[in-house]
Phi, psi and omega in degrees: 000324180302324179301318181301316183290332174295328178292337184262016183310118185296331182290351180280354187242125176224122179201173178293151182293139175262121184268000180286144180291149178294142179255151178295327181292327178292323177294315180296319182290327175297312181296320179290323177295319179295319177298316179296319178297317177299319179295321178297314180299314180299317180295320181289329179292335179289332180075014183267010182257155177289166179299317180298316179293322179295319178295318178296319178295320179299313180299318178296319179299318178298317179297320180292320178299315179298318178299314180294320178298317179298317180296316179293323178297319178296319179294320179296318178300320179294324180288333183280351182287000000 
């Protein structure tokens, strides 16, 4: 799990400030993406999945990490205003 939080390092993101207000759905989608990512990591750590399933899970995990990084970057931009 510590590895996941390293992927979300806020200092890795620099962009123009987003002035739109945060939405409840973005918070909910961040939390659901993080939960799904945690479940993928736990399932992959057991080693009980086939190679094809592991690759599909990895690809899904990468997409979820990117989604979470984008959400966190947007939150950081709002805090820097």
